[in-house]
N, C-alpha and C positions, 0 to 999 in steps of 0.2 A: 825507564826510570822517571823521565819527565812526565809521562802520562800518569804514572802512579802518584807522583807528587801533586799533580793537578787535581786528581780525583780526591786525594786526601784533603787538600786545601778546600775543595768544594764541599766536602763533608763537614769540615770544621766550621765553614761559614753558616751552616744550617743551625738554627737555634735548637738546643737540646730540649726534649720534652720536659715540662715542669712536673713537679710531683702531682699537681692537680690534673694535668693532662694524662699522666699515667693512671691515676686513680679513675678518671673518667673512662678511659679505655677498658680497664678491668671491669668497671661497673656495667658498661654497655655489653661486653662480651660474656662475662661470667656471672654477674649479679642479676641482670635483667631477667634471665630465665628462671631465677629462684624467687622473684619478688612475690608472686602469688602464694607460694608455699610458705614464705616467711610471714606473710600476712595471716594465713590461716593456721599457722603453728605447726605445720608438718616439716619445716626446715629451719635449722639453726645454722647459719652460714659460716662456720668456724674457719674453713679453708680459705674462703674469700677474704675474711677479716685478716688472716695471716698474709695473704697476697698483698693486701693494701699495706700492711706493715713492711713487707719486703721492699716496696717502692718508696717508703719514707713517710707514709700518711700519718703515722703515730709519733714521729720523732721531731718534726720541724719546729715545734714550740718549746722544746727543751731549752732552758736558759743557758746561755753561753757567757761566762765571765760577767754575770750580773743581769743584763737586760734579757727580756724574753719578747718574742713577737708571735702573735697568734694568727696572723693573716693567712699564712699558707695552710695551717691546720683547718681553718674555717672554710677556705676555698675548696680543699679536698673533701671536707664533709658535705659541702654544698653539691659537689659533683656526684657524691654517693646519693644524697637526698633527692637529686633530680630523677634518680631511677627507683629508689626504695626508701621510704621514710623510716621504716623499721630498722634498716641497716644504718641509716644516718644516726639514729638514736644510739645504736650499739657503738658507732664510731665516736659519738660524744662520750659514752661510758669509758671506752678505751682511752680516749684522749685525756679525760679527767684523771684516770688512774695514773697515767704517765705524769700528769701535772702534779699530782700529790707526791709521787716518788721524787720527781725532779726538784721539788721545793723543800723537801725534808732536810733537816740538818743532821739526821741520823745517817752517818756516812756508811755504816755497815749495810743498812737497808738500801741506800742509793746505789751502792756498788753491786749488791746482789741482784736487784730488780730493775735498775734503770734501763739497761740495754735490753733485757728480756721483755719488758713492757713496751718499750718504744719501737722495737722491731716486730712486735706481734708474736714472738715465740711463746709468750705467756699472755693469755687473754684475761680480761676481767672488767670490773665496773666500779660503781660508786654507790655507797649506802648512805648518802648524805641527805636524803629526802626528809627523814624525821629530824636529824640534827639541824638542818637549815630552817625547818619550821619552828623548832624549839628556840633557836636563837632570836627569833622574831615574835616570840610569845604566842605561837599558834598551837603547839603541842609540847608535851614533856618528853624528855629523852627516854627511849625504850630500852636501852642497854645500860647495865650497871656493872661496875668493875671494882675490884679491891686489890690492893697491892700485896704481892707475895714475893718471895725471894726470886730474883731473876725475871720478874715481869708482873703480869696482872692475871686475875681470873675473872672472866666476863660471863654474864648471864643475861637472858632476855631474848626478844624476838623482833625482827624487822619484817613488816608485811610484804614489801615489794623491793627486791633488788634485781637489777637487770644485767645482762651480758655475763651470766654465770654458768658454770658447769663444774663437774667434780674436780677439775684440776685448775680452776680459776682462783683469782684473788679479787678482793675489793676493799676500798677504804671506807671506814666509818668511825663513829665517835661513841664513847661511853661516858657516863657520869660516875665519878668516884664516890663510892659509898663510905670510904674510910678517910675522907678529907673534909676539913672544915670550910674549904673554899676560900673565896676572896673576902676582903673586908666587908663587902656587902652581904655576906652570908651565903652567896650562891655557891653550889658545889663545884669542885674542879672537874674539868673534862679532859679526856685524852683521845687523840686520834690514832688509829692503828690500821694495819693491813690484816684482813681476815683471810685465812687459808681455807678454801672450801674443801680441801682433802682431809681436814682435821676430823676425826671420827666424832668429836663432840659438837660439830656443826652439822645441822640437818637442813638440806634444801628440799622444800616442799613445793611442787608445782602449783601455780595459782589457778583460780577459776578462769575459764576462757574470757579473753578481753574482746572489746569491740573491733580491735585491729591489732596488727603487729604482734601476734601471738608467738612468733618464732624468735623473740628477742632474748631468750634465756632468762626469763623473769621468774623468780622464786620467792617464797616466804623463807626466811632464814632464822633458824632457832639456834641459840647459843646455850649449851648446857654445861656451865662451869668450864668454859674454854680457857686453857692456859695460853696467854698471849705473851711470848717472850719479849724481852727488851729489844731484840733485833727486829721486831715487827712494829715498833712504835714509831709512827710518823711524826707526832708532836705531843709533847707533854710540858706545859698545858696546851690544849687545842686552840684556845681563843685567838691568840696572836697569829697563829698559822692560818686559821680560817679567814681572818681579815686579809692576809696576804694573798690567798689563792681565790677569794670569792669572786673578784671581777673576772678572772679567767674562767672559772666554773660557769658563770652565767654567759659571758661573751661567746664561748665555744658553742653554746646552744643556738646561736644565730645561724650556724651552718645548716642545721636542720630546716630552719624556716626559709632561708634563701634558696636552697635546692628545691624544696616543695613548691614555693611560689613560682619559680622558673618553669617547672613542669606543668603547673596549672595554666600558665600562659601558653605553653606548647599545646596543651589540650584544647584551649580556646582557638588557637590558630588552626589546628587540624580540622576543626569543624566549620571553619569560615567559608570554605567553598560551597558545601551543600546547604549550610544554614545561615550564612552571613546576611542574607536578605531579610530574615526575621530577627536574627540576633542583634541587629543594629538598634533595635528598640529597647534592648536591655540597658539599664543605667550604667553598668560597669563593663568596660571594654578592655581588651588586651593592652591597648596603648596606655590605659590608666595604670595597670599593674606593672607595665614595663618601667614607667616613671617611678612608681613607688618602690619597686625592687632595686632600681639604680640608686635611689636615695638611701634606702636601708643599707645596701652594700657599701656605699661610700662612707656612711656614718660608722658602720661596723669596722671597716678597714682602718679608719682613723683612730677609733678607740682601741683596736686590737694591737696597735703598735706599742702600747704603753700599759700593760695589764697590772703593773705594780704601782701605778699612780695612786697616791694616798689622799688626794684632795676630795672633799665631799662633793664638789660639783661634778667631778669625774664619775664618782660612784652613782650619783643621781642620773647622769647621762646613760650609764650602763643599764640601770634598772628601767629607765624610760625606753631605751632602745629595745630591750628584751620584751617589754610590754607591747610595743608597736609591732614587733616581729611576730608575736603570737596572734595578735588580732588581724594582722595582714594575711597570715597563713589561712585563717578561717575564711576571711573575706575572699581571697583568691580561689580557694577550693569551692566555696559556695557559688561563685561566679562561673567557675568551670562546669559545675553540675548544671547550672541553668543554661549555659551555652550548648551543652551536649543534649539537653532535653531527655527524651525517653531512652536514647542509646546510652547515656551515662548512667541510667538506672539499672542497666544490666550488670549482673555480678561479674561478668567477664570484662567489663570496662574499667579502666583504672581511675576514671573520674570519681567514682564512689569510694575507691580505696583512698584516694587523695583527700577526700572530705573527712574520712574517718581518721586518717593520719594527722590532719590539720588540727582536729580537736585535741589530739595528744600534745601537739606543740603548745597549745594554749593552756593545758592543765598539768603538764609535767612540772615538777618543782624547779624553780618557783613559778607557781601557777598565776594566771591573770589576777585572781583576787589577792594572792599574797604580794605580787608586785605592786598592786595598787595600795595595799596596806604599807608596804615598805616606803613608797613615795610619800604617803601621807605622814608617816612617822619620822621621815628624815628631814 
């Protein structure tokens, strides 16, 4: 009995694996063998995404009695990104879907989807690329909707929405055609969940991308889709978007942090055979270790308080996201130069990391949009 009690106490003294630890283990064991297939488009890792959900990767940032904390979600995404940038992007898509449902005041929607999204039983993404550009004067909204009994009818098309499949959902925004809008004359907007199984919604595969082709990315056509009130996230959308926008952008830092860490790993791996000549390169692993630590520290500080309404906080979020994208490209570029010819082989992950890094810099909000947002704020 005493022996049993001792062994139990000994076990209890051991720290439990964190969510990020569990995610990292699954990424190493189950995701790493799929990374090349996800990159070339032959694999969409639905089962691994669900595995991540089972260990809590998609639920840690759900608000509890008011406050929300994004740190664990970002750390888990970084652990995924250290193995595969495409899957880190899908992790961001899933996390934003959870973020939308968790912040909606539509209690029917939150009750129906909250647990399903946050556990990964139901997968999906975000169709806010066009709306986020529209809110900052870059594009016009591509979806239009009109009020009918019990909901809205929506038409239009979105060119790229990711982490989708026939049984997936995603959040997006339409402009009301039957609304005079605000005092400024701007039309009203509504945010909703789109159900990919709806026969009036068509998913069309996109042309091949430079990288990350296995991310479930489609063009989405809405042909007079009836969106019931039960699928409305926010009406009007404006105040809701202002509430969730910092989280939307901060969560993307997980993609950058994981990618930068693996670029450092790549440079370290070639130090033994190539260090004697690589020391002449201007950027070294030690430089990126310091930069990554700085970015992570700033990210974790901002991620504690995603509902902060101060303009200074919002500017810090935009500036951090801009730096994270630029640092991703710089780190991947350096990794390629450190590898030399061996990194130029299709079989070497250094060239995959470079291609993934460009995505971090151009996914909405892209580098140029972030610079516009800073200039306008």
